[in-house]
N, C-alpha and C positions, 0 to 999 in steps of 0.2 A: 705576133701581130697584136696591136691594140686597136679595138674598135669601140667607138662611142656612138651609140645608135639612138637617135631621136630623144636625146636627154633634155628634160626640162627639170628645173628645181624651183620650188616655192618655199619661202620662209614666212611663217605666220606671225613672228614677233616683230616688234618695232615698226609696225605698219608696212613691212616689206612683203610683197607677194611674189611675183615671178622674177627670178634672177637670171635663169637660163631658159631659153626658149627653143626647143627642137634642135639641139646641137648634134651634128653628125661630123665626126672626125675619124680618120684612119691613119695609123702610123704603122707602116710595114716593117718587117724585121730589118734592123740595121738603119732605119730611116731617122733623120733628124727633123723633127716637126716643131715649129714655133707657133704659139698662140700669141697674137699681137692685138692690142686694143687699148683704149683710153683707161686712165685710172678709175677704179671703182666699177668696172663693167662686168665683173664676175669671172675673170680669168682664174683667180685662185680657187673660187668655188668649183669650177670645172675640174681643176687639178685634184682637189680633195675628193670629188666624186669619182674620178678615175682611180684614185688610190684606195677607195673603199672607206674613207673616213666619214663621208656623208652619203646617204642613200639618195638616188634621184627620185623625184616625185613621179616622173614618167620616163620611160626608156631604160636602157641598160648599157653596161660597160662589159666588154669581153676581152680577155687575154688568151690568145690561141684558142678561141672558140668557147672558153669557159667563162661564165658570168662572174664578175667581181662582186662579192657580197660583203667583204670585210677586208681590212688591211692584211697583206701577206708579203712574203719575200719575193713574190713574182714581180712586184713593183716597189721601188724605194723612193721616198720623197727627199729631196735636198732643198732645205728651206732657205729663206733670206738670211735668217739668223744662223750663226755658226753653232750648231748643236753638238758641241764637244764637251766631254766630261773634264772639268778643269783640273782634277787631281790626278788625271792619267796623262802619260806622255803621248806623243803622236803615235808611236808604235802601239801602245796599249789601247788608244782610242780606236785604231784600225782593227786591232785584234778583237775588240769588243764586238765587232760585226760577226764574229765566228762563234759567239758564246753558246749558240743553240745547236752547233754541229757536233758530230761524234768524231771529229778529226783528232789525230794525235798532236802533241805539242810541236813535234818536228814538222808535220804537215802544215799546221797553222803558221809557224814561223816562216816557212817557205812562201806561203801565200801572202803574208804581210810584206815580206821583202819584195815580192813581185809588184805589189800595189804601190809601195813606196817608190819604186823605180818608175812606174807608170806616171805618177803625179809629180815626180821630181823632188821628193822629200827625204831621200835616203840619208842625207847629211844632217837632217833635223829630227831624226826618229826619236831621240831622247829628250827633245824639247817639250815643255808644257804649253798649253794653249795661250796663256797670258804672255808668252815670249814671242809669239808668232804674229806676223802681219795678217790683215784681213784676208788677203788672197791665199796665204799659206793655210790659214784655218779652213777656208773653203775647199782647198785641194785635199786636205786631210779628211774632210767630210765626204768628198767625192770618193776617195780611196776606201773609206769605211763602207760606203754604199756599194761600191764595185766588188768588194771582197766577198759579199754574200751571193754574188753572181745572179743578180735579178735579171728578169727578161726585159724590164722597162725601167728607165730612170725618169722620174718626174721632177722637174726643176722649177722652183718658184722664185723667179727673179734672183738667182743666187749671187749676182754681182752688184746688186742695187746699192749696197753700202760702200762700194769701192770708188775711189776717184777715177777720173776718165782714163788716165794713163794705165793704171793697174787694171781697170776694166778691160781695156784693149788687150793687155797682156793675157788676162784670164780667158778672154774669148779665143785667142790663139792657142792657149794651153788646152782648153776644153776641146777644140777641134782636133788637136793631136791625140788627146785621150780617146775621143770618140772613134777616130780612125784606127787606133790601136785595138780597141775593144770591140768595135762594131756593135755597140749596144743601141737599142732603140731608145730614143730620147724624145720626151715631150717637154718643151721648154717654154715657160711663161715669161713674157717681157712686155714693157711698153716702149722699148727702144727700137726704132725702125732699123737703125744701123746694125744693132746687135742681131736682130732677127734675120736680116738679109745676109749678114756675114756668115751665120751659122746654118741656116735652115735649107733643107731640101724642099720643104713645103711650109708655107705660111698660111695660117687661118686668121684672117682679120675679123675681130669681133666688133659688133656694134655696141652702143651704149645699152643700159638696162631697159628691158630685159635683153640679155646678150643673145644675139643670133650671129651666125657666120655671114658676115657681110660680103666677103670676097675671099677666094682661095687663090694663092699664087704658087705655081710650080717654078722653082728657081733653078734654071738651067745655066748657071754661070760656073766657069772653072774655079777650082780651089787651088791655093788660097785666094779668096775673093779680093779683087782690087776695088776699094771704095771710090776710086776716081775714074773708073771705067764708065763708058757710055751706058752699057747695059745696067750696071749697078745704079747709076744716077737716074735712069729712066724709071726704074721700078720704085725708087724712093719717091720720086715726084708723084707717081700714081698713088702710092700708099698715103703720102702726106695729104693729097687732095681728099681721099676717102676719109682719113682720120679727122681732118678739119671739119668736115660735115658732121661727123659724130660728136666732136667736141662742142660744136654749136648747139646740137640737140641736148647735150649733157648740161650745158649752162642754162638753157631755157627750161629744162625739166628739173634742174637742181638735183642731180643724181648724187648718190652717196660718195663720200671720199673712201679711199682704200681702207683707211683706219676704221671708219664706221662700219664698213661692210665686214671687215675681219673680226670685229667685236661680235657681230651677229653670227658669223661662221663659228667662232670659238665657243660661243654660248650654246650653239646647236650641237657641236661635237662633244662638249664636256658637261652637258646638262644633267647627265645621269651619274656623274662622278660625285 
């Protein structure tokens, strides 16, 4: 179980002060939780706090009751960018996730083959990243994350760079992978359709400083029908809530995602 308790985060640089304000989120074992909100509202900051990359100013993050103080294999982040090693094949990139284990070569080979099957890349195991589509690269990244058997998958808008059709395909793929593995997933997105298609629970963030504006428990049958009355009713409600937050963002001239990420990266890597 992932618990984010009373988390606030302040940044002192670039005139930014509070980005997260008393956030409380719970992701039960095997639950698919989405964080939804306007661009630049602090969703990625929250994910990095959950991963242990950034320390909260106030509050704490717990995985199975233990406080998260630094990055660990208990939670793996899947980024927007495809973080694959270009000189390695798909097979070798996935195998890279087992580099710190004491498993034999045969055991590692079996685990890699299992993950290749889970993400549907068995036929492409010998391909290099530059020969793959964006969606295939992201599936390889997911397989590499899964092979280390984390308790939590933290996903930062992993399909943002894909076109609408491939994004739809990847949503369906991810749902199947999640159902097979039953991993706990915390998924950041600004797409209402994406959140509603995937999530058991949606936490809707306000603009900066981010608060949980509203929580939605999604009790719709899977696979979700985006044309069903229940689906459309929830979309209308979320759109109304987000429109109000967007208006505030324009009035208050909040940061763009890119500006905020520059501040985050500076905070993470300032000691390097």
